[in-house]
C-alpha positions in Angstrom: 0.2 -0.4 0.3 1.4 3.6 -0.7 0.1 6.6 0.9 1.1 10.1 -0.3 1.1 13.4 1.3 2.1 17.0 0.3 4.8 18.3 2.7 7.4 21.0 3.0 11.3 21.1 3.9 12.4 23.8 6.8 13.3 26.0 3.7 10.1 25.1 2.4 11.0 23.0 -0.8 8.2 21.0 -2.0 8.1 17.4 -1.3 5.9 14.4 -1.9 6.0 12.0 1.1 5.0 8.1 0.0 4.7 5.8 3.1 5.1 2.1 1.8 3.6 -0.6 3.8 3.6 -4.2 2.9 4.0 -5.6 -0.8 3.8 -3.1 -3.5 1.3 -3.9 -6.4 1.6 -3.0 -9.8 -1.4 -0.8 -10.1 0.1 1.3 -6.8 3.2 1.5 -8.7 1.2 3.0 -11.7 -0.3 5.3 -9.7 2.6 6.4 -8.4 3.9 7.3 -11.5 1.0 9.6 -12.3 1.3 11.4 -9.4 5.2 12.7 -10.3 5.2 12.2 -13.8 5.9 15.9 -15.9 3.0 17.9 -15.8 1.2 15.9 -13.1 0.1 17.6 -9.4 3.2 17.0 -8.0 6.0 17.6 -10.7 9.0 19.1 -9.4 8.7 18.2 -5.9 11.4 16.1 -4.0 10.7 12.5 -2.7 10.7 11.3 0.6 10.0 7.6 0.4 9.1 5.8 4.2 8.4 2.6 5.0 8.2 -0.8 5.4 8.5 -2.5 2.1 8.2 -6.6 2.6 8.7 -7.3 -1.3 9.5 -5.0 -4.5 8.8 -7.7 -7.3 10.2 -7.4 -10.6 7.3 -5.9 -12.6 6.9 -3.0 -9.5 10.6 -2.4 -10.1 10.0 -1.8 -14.0 7.1 0.5 -13.2 9.3 2.4 -11.0 12.1 2.5 -13.1 10.5 3.2 -16.1 10.0 6.5 -15.2 13.0 8.8 -16.5 13.9 12.2 -15.4 12.8 15.0 -17.4 16.4 16.8 -17.1 18.9 13.9 -16.9 21.3 16.7 -16.0 18.8 17.8 -13.2 16.9 14.8 -11.4 14.5 15.7 -9.0 15.8 14.6 -5.5 14.8 11.4 -3.9 15.5 10.6 -0.1 14.8 7.1 0.8 14.1 5.8 4.3 14.5 1.9 4.4 15.7 0.7 8.1 16.3 -2.8 6.3 19.7 -3.2 4.7 18.2 -5.8 2.2 15.6 -3.5 1.0 17.7 -0.7 0.6 19.9 -3.2 -1.9 16.7 -3.8 -3.9 15.4 -0.7 -3.4 18.9 0.9 -4.7 18.6 -0.7 -8.2 15.4 0.0 -9.2 16.6 3.5 -8.4 19.8 3.4 -10.2 18.0 1.8 -13.0 15.6 5.2 -13.0 18.6 7.3 -14.2 18.2 9.7 -11.1 21.5 9.9 -9.4 20.0 12.6 -7.3 19.0 9.8 -5.0 20.1 8.8 -1.2 19.4 5.9 1.1 19.0 7.1 4.8 17.5 5.0 7.9 15.6 8.0 9.7 13.2 10.7 8.6 15.1 13.6 10.3 18.4 13.2 8.0 16.5 12.5 5.0 14.8 15.8 5.4 17.7 17.7 5.7 19.6 16.1 2.4 15.7 17.2 0.7 16.3 20.7 2.2 19.8 21.3 0.5 19.4 19.1 -2.6 15.7 20.9 -3.6 17.5 24.2 -3.6 20.4 22.7 -5.5 17.6 21.3 -8.1 15.6 24.7 -7.9 18.7 26.8 -8.6 19.7 24.5 -12.0 15.9 25.1 -13.2 16.2 28.7 -13.5 
């Protein structure tokens, strides 16, 4: 299951917080992509990914990695808070396939938000 909500960093940068619980279905992955694709409601938002994903199937990894950044030289920052080392490894493979080098992994939300605050400032500076 994926629950999303818009939040702001300490400096006010827009971020879409996504909380994952249990297995992620292909339909949920597609719904998420629809929220963040170019021209969508949350286009140009950073991503804060939280949760306890139990499994990420090959099909889900394909859906998530198919969304390429609009500007490969300035992709939207993504911070993933994944407590499990095994899941960090699995999700890392999907994120690398997506072509977004502006992604980092964290054990806690506070560290992830610090990263996003700084990374979103740079992202927005490069967009201008």
